[in-house]
BALOBA-1460 file (C-alpha; in Angstrom, 3 decimals):
// residues 113
<rec num="1" residu="m" x="-5.445" y="-76.126" z="21.720"/>
<rec num="2" residu="r" x="-6.360" y="-75.674" z="25.378"/>
<rec num="3" residu="p" x="-7.499" y="-78.738" z="27.345"/>
<rec num="4" residu="s" x="-10.969" y="-77.209" z="27.679"/>
<rec num="5" residu="e" x="-11.262" y="-76.792" z="23.897"/>
<rec num="6" residu="k" x="-10.284" y="-80.414" z="23.278"/>
<rec num="7" residu="t" x="-12.643" y="-81.691" z="25.977"/>
<rec num="8" residu="r" x="-15.534" y="-79.615" z="24.614"/>
<rec num="9" residu="s" x="-14.786" y="-80.752" z="21.065"/>
<rec num="10" residu="d" x="-14.595" y="-84.434" z="22.044"/>
<rec num="11" residu="i" x="-17.931" y="-84.285" z="23.870"/>
<rec num="12" residu="l" x="-19.718" y="-82.392" z="21.107"/>
<rec num="13" residu="r" x="-18.326" y="-84.776" z="18.475"/>
<rec num="14" residu="s" x="-19.318" y="-87.898" z="20.421"/>
<rec num="15" residu="l" x="-22.902" y="-86.674" z="20.708"/>
<rec num="16" residu="g" x="-23.224" y="-85.234" z="17.225"/>
<rec num="17" residu="g" x="-23.935" y="-88.399" z="15.281"/>
<rec num="18" residu="k" x="-27.116" y="-90.327" z="14.678"/>
<rec num="19" residu="n" x="-25.957" y="-93.124" z="16.966"/>
<rec num="20" residu="a" x="-25.125" y="-90.847" z="19.898"/>
<rec num="21" residu="a" x="-25.155" y="-92.718" z="23.195"/>
<rec num="22" residu="p" x="-25.376" y="-90.302" z="26.123"/>
<rec num="23" residu="g" x="-24.244" y="-92.833" z="28.730"/>
<rec num="24" residu="h" x="-21.199" y="-93.807" z="26.693"/>
<rec num="25" residu="c" x="-20.302" y="-90.156" z="26.213"/>
<rec num="26" residu="v" x="-20.051" y="-89.680" z="29.971"/>
<rec num="27" residu="d" x="-17.980" y="-92.846" z="30.377"/>
<rec num="28" residu="d" x="-15.663" y="-91.942" z="27.493"/>
<rec num="29" residu="n" x="-15.096" y="-88.305" z="28.425"/>
<rec num="30" residu="f" x="-15.116" y="-88.445" z="32.220"/>
<rec num="31" residu="s" x="-13.056" y="-91.598" z="32.700"/>
<rec num="32" residu="s" x="-10.930" y="-89.963" z="35.411"/>
<rec num="33" residu="l" x="-13.945" y="-89.564" z="37.702"/>
<rec num="34" residu="p" x="-14.801" y="-92.292" z="40.217"/>
<rec num="35" residu="e" x="-17.664" y="-94.547" z="39.173"/>
<rec num="36" residu="s" x="-19.984" y="-93.104" z="41.839"/>
<rec num="37" residu="a" x="-19.529" y="-89.581" z="40.449"/>
<rec num="38" residu="k" x="-19.866" y="-90.795" z="36.850"/>
<rec num="39" residu="g" x="-23.070" y="-92.614" z="37.779"/>
<rec num="40" residu="l" x="-24.657" y="-89.436" z="39.090"/>
<rec num="41" residu="l" x="-23.367" y="-87.466" z="36.104"/>
<rec num="42" residu="r" x="-24.830" y="-90.084" z="33.713"/>
<rec num="43" residu="e" x="-28.179" y="-89.874" z="35.497"/>
<rec num="44" residu="l" x="-28.307" y="-86.056" z="35.404"/>
<rec num="45" residu="f" x="-27.177" y="-85.962" z="31.789"/>
<rec num="46" residu="s" x="-29.664" y="-88.611" z="30.697"/>
<rec num="47" residu="r" x="-32.547" y="-86.651" z="32.230"/>
<rec num="48" residu="k" x="-31.387" y="-83.410" z="30.628"/>
<rec num="49" residu="y" x="-30.745" y="-85.124" z="27.280"/>
<rec num="50" residu="q" x="-34.275" y="-86.533" z="27.125"/>
<rec num="51" residu="a" x="-35.724" y="-83.064" z="27.725"/>
<rec num="52" residu="d" x="-33.411" y="-81.063" z="25.421"/>
<rec num="53" residu="p" x="-30.489" y="-82.823" z="23.713"/>
<rec num="54" residu="g" x="-28.806" y="-79.602" z="22.556"/>
<rec num="55" residu="a" x="-28.866" y="-77.887" z="25.932"/>
<rec num="56" residu="a" x="-27.810" y="-81.107" z="27.672"/>
<rec num="57" residu="t" x="-24.862" y="-81.514" z="25.332"/>
<rec num="58" residu="e" x="-23.710" y="-77.936" z="25.988"/>
<rec num="59" residu="w" x="-24.097" y="-78.519" z="29.739"/>
<rec num="60" residu="l" x="-22.007" y="-81.682" z="29.595"/>
<rec num="61" residu="a" x="-19.348" y="-80.004" z="27.449"/>
<rec num="62" residu="t" x="-19.116" y="-77.189" z="29.996"/>
<rec num="63" residu="l" x="-18.803" y="-79.682" z="32.842"/>
<rec num="64" residu="g" x="-16.050" y="-81.347" z="30.843"/>
<rec num="65" residu="t" x="-14.066" y="-78.108" z="30.914"/>
<rec num="66" residu="i" x="-14.665" y="-77.784" z="34.647"/>
<rec num="67" residu="f" x="-13.531" y="-81.333" z="35.418"/>
<rec num="68" residu="a" x="-10.507" y="-80.810" z="33.155"/>
<rec num="69" residu="q" x="-9.689" y="-77.939" z="35.547"/>
<rec num="70" residu="d" x="-9.784" y="-75.513" z="32.627"/>
<rec num="71" residu="y" x="-13.235" y="-73.912" z="32.866"/>
<rec num="72" residu="d" x="-13.864" y="-72.059" z="29.634"/>
<rec num="73" residu="g" x="-16.306" y="-69.548" z="31.108"/>
<rec num="74" residu="t" x="-19.416" y="-70.873" z="29.363"/>
<rec num="75" residu="p" x="-22.266" y="-69.723" z="31.599"/>
<rec num="76" residu="l" x="-24.254" y="-72.188" z="33.655"/>
<rec num="77" residu="r" x="-27.539" y="-71.433" z="35.362"/>
<rec num="78" residu="e" x="-27.497" y="-71.275" z="39.154"/>
<rec num="79" residu="a" x="-29.366" y="-74.582" z="39.355"/>
<rec num="80" residu="e" x="-26.685" y="-76.199" z="37.199"/>
<rec num="81" residu="w" x="-23.922" y="-74.879" z="39.477"/>
<rec num="82" residu="r" x="-25.853" y="-76.316" z="42.420"/>
<rec num="83" residu="e" x="-25.663" y="-79.801" z="40.871"/>
<rec num="84" residu="l" x="-21.866" y="-79.864" z="41.017"/>
<rec num="85" residu="p" x="-21.472" y="-80.354" z="44.791"/>
<rec num="86" residu="g" x="-23.592" y="-83.512" z="44.542"/>
<rec num="87" residu="i" x="-21.340" y="-84.912" z="41.820"/>
<rec num="88" residu="i" x="-18.269" y="-84.037" z="43.870"/>
<rec num="89" residu="s" x="-19.769" y="-85.528" z="47.044"/>
<rec num="90" residu="a" x="-20.584" y="-88.750" z="45.232"/>
<rec num="91" residu="g" x="-16.915" y="-89.371" z="44.478"/>
<rec num="92" residu="a" x="-14.981" y="-87.070" z="46.826"/>
<rec num="93" residu="g" x="-13.345" y="-89.908" z="48.733"/>
<rec num="94" residu="e" x="-11.708" y="-91.123" z="45.523"/>
<rec num="95" residu="m" x="-11.083" y="-87.787" z="43.770"/>
<rec num="96" residu="d" x="-7.909" y="-85.805" z="43.698"/>
<rec num="97" residu="m" x="-8.248" y="-83.035" z="46.291"/>
<rec num="98" residu="e" x="-6.943" y="-80.476" z="43.805"/>
<rec num="99" residu="l" x="-9.903" y="-81.273" z="41.530"/>
<rec num="100" residu="v" x="-12.358" y="-81.137" z="44.435"/>
<rec num="101" residu="s" x="-10.951" y="-77.747" z="45.486"/>
<rec num="102" residu="y" x="-11.052" y="-76.409" z="41.925"/>
<rec num="103" residu="v" x="-14.669" y="-77.418" z="41.313"/>
<rec num="104" residu="m" x="-15.903" y="-76.283" z="44.715"/>
<rec num="105" residu="g" x="-14.042" y="-72.987" z="44.293"/>
<rec num="106" residu="l" x="-15.980" y="-72.359" z="41.077"/>
<rec num="107" residu="v" x="-19.236" y="-73.306" z="42.803"/>
<rec num="108" residu="m" x="-18.542" y="-70.818" z="45.574"/>
<rec num="109" residu="e" x="-17.435" y="-68.155" z="43.078"/>
<rec num="110" residu="h" x="-20.831" y="-68.514" z="41.390"/>
<rec num="111" residu="k" x="-22.607" y="-68.330" z="44.776"/>
<rec num="112" residu="a" x="-24.198" y="-71.723" z="44.299"/>
<rec num="113" residu="l" x="-23.334" y="-73.325" z="47.614"/>
């Protein structure tokens, strides 16, 4: 199983039950991110989850593959790609530069910068 498949599966499973807790899902599945980046990710996810839980869950699962540095190719809308630099900026001082480069490379590849 590829890292992206496991990450996606873990996120989908953690949000699939009746007692799904969106904030905990971010904390549990993005533990390697600095708290400042996780805070912004929690905020974005919470807003999306309130509007459309299914779409928000897919979005978060896709971001999980990106932050695992194993993007699975699931399409994101341009606006969703444009959210990534903010998450990176929030924690860039504490993030591994390889991860920052990987994520920003994908953002640029999708012409969202």
